[in-house]
C-alpha positions in Angstrom: 32.5 -18.6 17.3 30.6 -19.1 14.0 27.9 -21.1 15.8 27.4 -18.3 18.3 27.3 -15.7 15.5 24.8 -17.7 13.5 22.7 -18.1 16.7 22.8 -14.4 17.4 21.9 -13.5 13.8 19.0 -16.0 13.9 17.7 -14.5 17.1 18.1 -10.9 15.7 16.1 -12.0 12.6 13.4 -13.5 14.8 13.3 -10.5 17.0 13.0 -8.2 14.1 10.2 -10.2 12.6 8.3 -10.3 15.9 8.7 -6.5 16.3 7.5 -6.0 12.8 4.9 -8.1 11.1 3.9 -10.3 14.0 3.9 -7.9 16.9 0.2 -7.2 16.6 -0.5 -10.9 16.6 1.6 -11.5 19.7 -0.2 -8.6 21.5 -3.6 -10.0 20.5 -2.8 -13.5 21.7 -1.4 -12.1 25.0 -4.6 -10.1 25.6 -6.8 -13.1 24.8 -4.8 -15.3 27.3 -5.3 -12.6 30.0 -9.0 -12.4 29.2 -9.3 -16.2 29.4 -7.8 -16.1 32.9 -9.7 -13.1 34.4 -12.9 -12.9 32.3 -13.9 -16.5 31.3 -17.4 -15.4 30.3 -15.8 -13.8 27.3 -15.6 -17.2 25.6 -19.2 -17.9 25.5 -20.3 -18.6 21.9 -22.9 -15.8 21.7 -20.4 -13.3 23.1 -17.7 -14.3 20.6 -20.2 -13.8 17.8 -20.9 -10.3 19.2 -17.2 -9.5 19.2 -17.1 -10.5 15.5 -20.0 -8.1 14.8 -18.4 -5.3 16.8 -15.1 -5.6 14.9 -16.7 -5.6 11.4 -17.6 -1.9 10.8 -14.3 -0.5 12.2 -12.3 -3.3 10.5 -13.7 -2.6 7.1 -12.9 1.1 7.4 -9.5 0.3 8.9 -8.5 -1.8 5.9 -9.2 1.1 3.6 -7.4 3.5 6.0 -4.3 1.2 5.9 -3.8 2.0 2.2 -3.8 5.8 2.9 -1.6 5.6 6.0 0.9 3.5 4.2 1.4 6.4 1.8 2.1 8.7 4.7 -1.3 10.3 4.6 -4.4 10.2 6.8 -8.2 10.2 6.1 -10.3 11.9 8.6 -13.4 11.9 6.4 -14.3 8.2 6.7 -16.8 8.7 9.4 -18.7 11.3 7.4 -18.5 9.1 4.3 -20.1 6.3 6.4 -22.9 8.6 7.4 -23.5 9.9 3.9 -23.5 6.4 2.3 -26.0 5.2 4.9 -28.2 8.2 4.3 -28.0 7.8 0.5 -29.0 4.1 0.9 -32.0 5.0 3.0 -33.2 7.8 0.8 -32.9 5.8 -2.4 -34.8 2.8 -1.0 -37.5 5.2 0.3 -37.8 6.6 -3.2 -38.6 3.1 -4.6 -35.1 2.1 -5.9 -34.3 -1.6 -5.7 -32.0 -2.4 -2.8 -29.0 -3.7 -4.7 -28.8 -0.6 -7.0 -29.2 1.6 -3.9 -26.2 -0.2 -2.3 -24.1 0.3 -5.4 -24.9 4.0 -5.7 -24.0 4.4 -2.0 -20.6 2.7 -2.6 -20.1 5.0 -5.6 -20.7 8.0 -3.4 -18.0 6.8 -1.0 -15.6 6.3 -3.9 -16.4 9.8 -5.3 -15.5 11.4 -1.9 -12.3 9.4 -1.8 -11.3 10.5 -5.3 -12.0 14.1 -4.2 -9.7 13.7 -1.3 -7.0 12.1 -3.5 -7.2 14.9 -6.1 -6.8 17.5 -3.3 -3.8 15.7 -1.9 -2.1 14.5 -5.1 -2.9 17.2 -7.6 -3.5 20.3 -5.6 -0.8 19.5 -3.0 -3.0 20.0 0.0 -1.9 18.3 3.2 -3.9 15.1 3.8 -4.9 16.2 7.3 -6.3 19.5 6.0 -8.0 18.1 2.9 -9.7 15.2 4.7 -10.7 17.5 7.6 -12.4 19.8 5.1 -14.3 17.0 3.4 -15.2 15.6 6.8 -16.9 18.8 7.8 -18.5 19.4 4.4 -19.8 15.8 4.0 -21.2 15.8 7.5 -23.0 19.0 6.7 -24.4 17.5 3.5 -25.7 14.5 5.3 -27.5 16.7 7.9 -28.8 18.9 5.1 -30.3 16.0 3.1 -32.0 14.6 6.2 -32.9 17.9 7.9 -30.8 16.6 10.9 -32.9 13.5 11.5 -32.5 9.8 10.8 -34.2 8.3 7.7 -36.1 5.1 8.3 -36.6 2.6 5.5 -38.0 -0.9 5.0 -35.2 -3.4 4.9 -36.5 -6.2 2.6 -33.6 -7.6 0.6 -31.9 -10.7 2.1 -28.4 -9.7 1.1 -28.9 -6.3 2.7 -30.0 -7.9 6.0 -27.1 -10.3 5.9 -24.3 -7.7 5.7 -25.9 -5.7 8.6 -27.2 -8.1 11.2 -27.7 -11.5 9.6 -25.7 -14.8 9.8 -24.2 -17.2 7.2 -23.8 -20.7 8.5 -23.9 -19.4 12.1 -21.2 -16.7 11.4 -22.2 -13.0 11.6 -22.6 -11.6 8.1 -20.8 -8.3 8.9 -17.8 -10.3 10.1 -17.7 -12.3 6.9 -17.7 -9.0 4.9 -14.8 -7.8 7.1 -12.8 -11.0 6.4 -13.4 -10.8 2.7 -12.4 -7.1 2.5 -9.3 -8.0 4.7 -8.2 -10.8 2.4 -8.6 -8.6 -0.7 -6.5 -5.9 1.0 -3.8 -8.3 2.1 -3.5 -9.8 -1.4 -3.4 -6.3 -3.1 -0.7 -5.0 -0.8 1.4 -8.2 -0.9 1.2 -9.4 -4.5 0.1 -6.6 -6.8 2.4 -3.9 -8.2 -0.1 -1.3 -6.9 0.7 -2.5 -3.4 4.4 -2.1 -4.0 3.7 1.4 -5.2 1.8 2.2 -2.0 4.8 1.2 0.1 7.3 3.0 -2.2 5.3 6.3 -1.8 5.2 5.9 1.9 9.0 5.3 2.0 9.7 8.4 -0.2 7.3 10.1 -2.5 10.1 11.7 -4.5 12.1 8.5 -4.8 9.0 6.7 -5.9 8.3 9.3 -8.6 11.9 9.2 -9.9 11.6 5.4 -10.0 8.8 5.6 -12.5 5.8 5.2 -10.1 2.8 7.2 -11.1 2.5 8.8 -7.7 -0.5 11.0 -8.3 -2.6 8.2 -9.7 -1.6 5.8 -6.9 -2.5 8.3 -4.2 -5.9 9.0 -5.8 -6.6 5.3 -5.9 -5.5 4.9 -2.3 -8.0 7.5 -1.1 -10.6 6.0 -3.4 -10.2 2.7 -1.7 -10.5 4.3 1.7 -13.7 6.0 0.5 -15.0 2.7 -0.9 -14.4 0.9 2.4 -16.1 3.7 4.4 -19.0 3.6 2.0 -19.4 -0.1 2.5 -19.3 0.4 6.2 -22.0 3.0 5.8 -24.3 0.5 4.0 -23.6 -2.1 6.7 -24.4 0.4 9.4 -27.7 1.4 7.7 -28.7 -2.2 7.4 -27.8 -2.9 11.0 -29.7 0.1 12.4 -32.6 0.1 10.0 -32.1 3.8 9.4 -29.8 6.2 7.6 -28.4 8.2 10.5 -26.5 11.4 9.5 -24.6 11.4 12.8 -23.5 7.7 12.5 -19.8 7.1 12.4 -18.8 10.2 14.4 -15.8 8.3 16.0 -15.2 5.8 13.2 -12.2 7.7 11.9 -10.5 7.6 15.3 -11.3 3.9 15.8 -10.0 3.1 12.4 -6.8 5.0 12.8 -6.3 3.3 16.2 -6.8 -0.1 14.7 -4.3 0.6 11.9 -1.7 2.0 14.4 -2.2 -0.9 16.8 -1.7 -3.2 13.9 1.8 -1.9 13.4 1.4 0.5 10.4 3.6 3.5 10.9 1.9 6.9 10.7 4.9 8.1 8.7 4.1 5.6 6.0 5.9 2.8 4.2 5.7 0.2 7.1 2.9 -2.1 8.1 0.1 -3.9 6.4 -3.4 -5.2 6.4 -2.7 -8.3 8.4 -1.8 -6.2 11.4 -4.8 -4.0 10.9 -7.1 -7.1 11.1 -5.7 -7.9 14.5 -5.8 -4.3 15.6 -9.5 -4.1 14.8 -10.1 -7.4 16.6 -8.1 -6.2 19.6 -10.2 -3.1 19.9 -13.4 -5.1 19.7 -12.1 -7.5 22.4 -11.1 -4.6 24.7 -14.6 -2.9 24.3 -16.4 -6.2 24.9 -14.4 -7.1 28.0 -14.9 -3.6 29.4 -18.7 -4.1 28.9 -18.6 -7.4 30.6 -16.8 -6.1 33.7 -19.1 -3.1 33.9 -16.8 -0.2 32.9 -18.9 2.8 31.8 -18.9 4.0 28.2 -17.3 7.3 29.3 -14.4 5.5 30.9 -14.1 3.3 27.9 -13.3 6.4 25.8 -10.5 7.2 28.2 -9.1 3.8 27.9 -9.2 4.0 24.1 -7.4 7.3 24.2 -4.7 5.8 26.3 -4.4 2.9 23.9 -3.9 5.3 21.0 -1.1 7.1 22.9 0.6 3.8 23.7 0.3 2.5 20.2 1.8 5.7 18.7 4.6 5.6 21.2 5.4 2.0 20.3 5.3 2.8 16.6 7.7 5.8 17.1 10.1 3.7 19.1 10.0 0.9 16.5 10.7 3.4 13.7 13.7 4.8 15.6 15.0 1.3 16.3 14.8 0.4 12.6 16.8 3.6 11.8 19.4 2.7 14.3 19.6 -0.9 12.9 20.2 0.5 9.4 23.1 2.8 10.4 25.7 0.0 11.0 24.9 -1.3 7.5 25.7 2.0 5.9 28.9 2.7 7.9 31.1 -0.1 6.4 30.2 1.0 2.9 31.4 4.5 3.5 34.5 3.3 5.2 35.3 1.1 2.2 34.9 4.0 -0.2 37.0 6.5 1.8 40.4 4.9 1.4 40.1 4.7 -2.3 42.3 7.3 -4.1 40.1 8.6 -6.8 41.7 10.6 -9.7 41.3 14.4 -9.3 38.7 14.5 -12.1 36.6 11.7 -10.4 36.5 13.2 -6.9 33.4 15.2 -7.4 31.5 12.2 -8.8 32.4 10.0 -5.9 31.2 12.7 -3.4 28.0 13.2 -5.4 27.3 9.4 -5.4 27.5 9.4 -1.6 
């Protein structure tokens, strides 16, 4: 009896772990196996390098988006931040500024917009969807105003600038290396720093986190600042890759980033998920796009497929959240049943009820 119970509990623990942290990995491996069977051309070295490049921009944005979604928020402005950062880089280089300094200022622009979003959400109490929607429209208009609606060409001369856009390091695409570095930093912050624990606490319950001593406003502002920083970095990478500062670049980056985060197992309600899943979510999106290109699916049909993937990912996330709630209920019931038979003194009855 005990052996069967132990075996059942071990299986439940394994099942819970697979459904949680490792589900995106399992899905990614399953898709790769199917691709290996039906589209063997996918595994050509040059094509694999292209997949790495394709995943980089969305992946960098998605890592920053993970911090925001873990708090229970959303950031719709990342695509506009990407465009503004790229435009800023191009205009500063054209005006004679050295490339490294232009890159830093472009990143600062992204952080500034992120802080603005955080202040609106944390201090003014504006819903994240509304606040980031407003900044998305405003920043997009600012980018178009600065460029008069047209792309800004510039001379790409710095080696480091070329590497992060279209170059290679030891045969590995530079943009993919940037993505991996950003992902490692995000994983370490969320897993091992107090700030990461605060992010999860706010996503679980903002009020409970505040009562526990978490500086919720500061944490929220930092989360949106990180999202802005990652979007700004993606904008610099995009400008380097295209050779222009395009005010319309990144128009769908926010949707792709959200899709990567949700596919990676992070709940839109906050408090559940992490950067590891986001990495595999971004890679999975890149694999799907690449495979659809290889088999000749039109770009328009690819958008339909992406929309279906978003719906399926959200449905899976909702079902997982409901399942976790059901699994917690049996744990709470015995505690209440043990408290009920106790005969509390008349003066203590109200305190027992209040504690429940």
